[in-house]
N, C-alpha and C positions, 0 to 999 in steps of 0.2 A: 779257700776262696769264696765269699759271697757271690749269690748271683749276680747281685749287679754290678760288682768289680771288673772291669775291663781289663784284658790283658793286650795292648796293643800291636805285640808281636805275633797275635793272630791273624791278623789280617794285614794287607797293604799291596801294592804294585812295586816290583822290583825289576831291576835287571840281572842277568845270569849268564855266565858264559857257558856257551853250547856244551863245553868239556863238562861241566858238572850237570850236565843232565841226567846222567845215570844214577848219579849219589841222589839228586832230589825225587827221581820215581822210586826209588830203593825205601828212602825214606816215607815217602806217600804210603806204598805196599806198608811197612812197619806198622804205620798208625791207622791203616786200613781207610787212609782219605782216598776218594775219588780223585783221578788223575785225568785231567785232558790236555789235548793239545789241537790248538788253531791254526791253520795256517792261513795267513793273511798277504801270503804273495799276489793274488789276483786282486786283491781288497785295493781299489784307490780312493774309494768315496765311502758314505754313510752305508748306501745299499749294498756294497761290496762285502763290509765288514760285518753286518748284521746276516746276508747271505753266507758266509765263510763260519759264524757262530752257530747258525742253526744247522748247517752240515756237520760239523766237526763235534759238535757237542751233543748232537742226534736229539735235538728238540722235541716237543711233542708235537704228536698233531694239531692240538690248538694253538702254536706258535702263531702270531699275528704277521709276523715279516715286518713289524717296525720298531723304532726304537725303543717304546713303550712296553712292547713285547719281549723285548731283548732285555730290558731292564728286571719284568716279570721273573722273566727263565733264570736270568742270573742271583736274583734273589730269594728263589725258591726252587729248591732242586727235588720237589717231591715225587717228581718222576724218576730221581737216581738218588735214595736217601744215603746218607754216608756220613761221617762224626767231621767229617772238614773238607775242602774244595780246594784243587790245585790246576792253575789252567795257565799252560805256555801257552806264549805266543809267537810264532815264526812268521817271519818274511815279512815285516811290518815297514821296509825301506820306502815301498810304492805311498802306502797310506801315510806313512810320516810327511811326505813332500807336499800332501795336502793338508796345509798345518788344522785348517777348519775342519775337516773330517777327523783330524786323526786327535784332535782337543775336545771333538764331541764323544769319542771311545772313550776318551779318558776319564771324561767326566762320569759317561755310565760305569764303567768299571769302577771309579769311584766311588760311587753313590751305594754301589753293589756292596763294595768294603765296608762301607759305614753300617749299611744294614746288617751283614753278618758280624763285625765289629760288636755293635748292640746286642747280640744273641750269645755273643762268646763263644762264636763257632768258625774254625779256622777257614781263613778264604783268601788264599793268595792268588796273585798273577805275578809271571814272570815273561818279560820279555827276552826273548833267547838272543843273544848276541855272539860272535867271535869273539876271542882273546885280544885281537887288536882295537876293535871298537870298543871293546870294555876298556880298555887301556887309554885311547882319545876320549873317552866321557868321564872319565875319573876326575874327581877335584884335584887340582895340584896336589902334589906331596903325599896324597893318599897310597901311594903303590910301595 
């Protein structure tokens, strides 16, 4: 692979059945990738999810506590160097009930995905869901 060749499977935002979390964590360990879990249960809006990411990703002291700072930290893990990054998101139900804030979170995440993908560094975000929710959200005929 040439340095400019991108591997699209290296980055993205996905849904993952909660039961598959141990296998994901094991794969991250085997690859030496940083593994983070963010609990969004109390996040109902932009300030809530920014606070959850700061808390659960243990952002450095210089973190500014706003969307730009969140993007900066998600695209520069110099405070936690690794050959790749995996972030799991739990408890996103309350946040997804606020379409504007949920869309903003996904825009920030998608921009971070693009940034890492341009550098060919694995960066994956997984929304964890129970098996029933996965079936409800699957396209028809995909089961």
